C-alpha positions as CSV (number, residue, x, y, z in Angstrom):
1,M,46.9,-5.8,32.8
2,R,44.1,-4.9,30.1
3,P,42.7,-1.6,29.9
4,T,39.2,-0.8,30.9
5,P,37.1,0.0,27.9
6,S,35.4,3.6,28.1
7,P,31.5,3.7,28.9
8,V,31.4,4.5,24.9
9,H,33.1,1.4,23.7
10,L,31.1,-0.1,25.7
11,C,28.0,1.6,24.6
12,L,29.2,1.1,20.8
13,I,29.8,-2.7,21.2
14,R,26.2,-3.1,22.8
15,L,25.0,-1.7,20.2
16,C,26.4,-3.8,17.4
17,L,25.7,-6.9,19.2
18,A,21.9,-5.7,19.5
19,G,22.0,-4.7,15.4
20,L,23.4,-8.3,15.0
21,L,21.3,-9.9,17.2
22,A,18.1,-8.0,15.3
23,L,19.5,-9.2,11.7
24,S,20.1,-12.9,12.3
25,L,16.4,-12.6,13.8
26,G,15.1,-10.8,10.6
27,G,15.0,-14.2,8.6
28,C,13.3,-15.7,11.7
29,L,9.8,-13.6,11.1
30,P,7.1,-14.6,9.0
31,K,6.3,-13.1,5.6
32,S,3.6,-10.8,5.7
33,K,0.8,-11.1,3.1
34,A,-2.3,-9.4,1.8
35,W,-4.0,-12.6,1.6
36,I,-5.2,-15.5,3.5
37,H,-6.9,-18.6,2.9
38,P,-9.5,-20.2,4.9
39,G,-8.9,-23.4,4.3
40,E,-5.5,-24.0,5.5
41,P,-4.9,-23.4,9.3
42,N,-1.6,-24.3,9.6
43,P,0.3,-20.6,8.8
44,R,3.4,-22.7,7.4
45,K,1.5,-24.5,5.2
46,E,-0.3,-21.4,4.3
47,D,2.8,-19.4,3.4
48,R,4.3,-22.2,1.2
49,L,0.6,-22.5,-0.8
50,F,0.9,-18.8,-1.1
51,E,4.2,-19.0,-2.7
52,E,3.0,-22.3,-4.8
53,D,-0.6,-20.3,-5.7
54,T,1.6,-17.0,-6.8
55,Q,4.0,-18.9,-9.1
56,F,1.1,-20.8,-10.5
57,C,-0.9,-17.2,-11.3
58,E,2.0,-15.4,-12.4
59,G,2.8,-18.2,-14.9
60,K,-0.7,-17.9,-16.0
61,I,-0.9,-14.2,-16.5
62,G,2.6,-14.1,-18.3
63,P,5.0,-11.4,-18.4
64,Q,2.9,-9.3,-21.1
65,A,0.4,-7.6,-18.0
66,E,1.9,-5.0,-15.9
67,G,0.9,-2.5,-13.6
68,P,-3.1,-2.5,-12.6
69,A,-4.0,-5.0,-14.8
70,R,-1.5,-7.4,-13.7
71,D,-2.4,-7.0,-10.1
72,A,-6.2,-7.5,-10.9
73,A,-5.5,-10.6,-12.8
74,M,-3.5,-11.9,-9.9
75,A,-5.8,-11.0,-7.4
76,D,-8.7,-12.6,-9.8
77,C,-6.5,-15.9,-9.9
78,L,-5.4,-15.9,-6.6
79,K,-9.5,-15.3,-5.7
80,R,-10.1,-18.7,-8.0
81,L,-7.8,-20.6,-5.9
82,G,-9.7,-19.8,-2.7
83,W,-7.8,-17.0,-1.4
84,K,-9.4,-13.9,0.4
85,P,-7.7,-10.4,0.8
86,K,-6.6,-10.0,4.2
87,E,-9.2,-7.3,6.1
88,K,-7.0,-4.2,7.0
89,D,-7.1,-3.6,10.4
C-alpha cells in the first residue's frame, strides 16, 4: 500500500511540471526583433532573412565599431536592405 502524498507535495509536483512545460515551450516562441521587412509577409521567412541580413551587416561594419556608432551603422545597413524599425505600441 502506497502512502498518499501530502497537499504540499502535490503542489510542488504541479509547480515543477508547470515550470518544465514553460521551459519546453519557451523555445517555440518567435524571437522579438525591432525591425520589420514590408516585402516579406511570411514571419518565418522574415526571421530567416533578418538573421542573414544581420550577419551581412555585421560583416560590413566589422569589429572596430562599438557602442552607438555600431548601432547607427547597423541601422543604416538594415534600412538599405529594406528593413524598417518596428513602431512602438
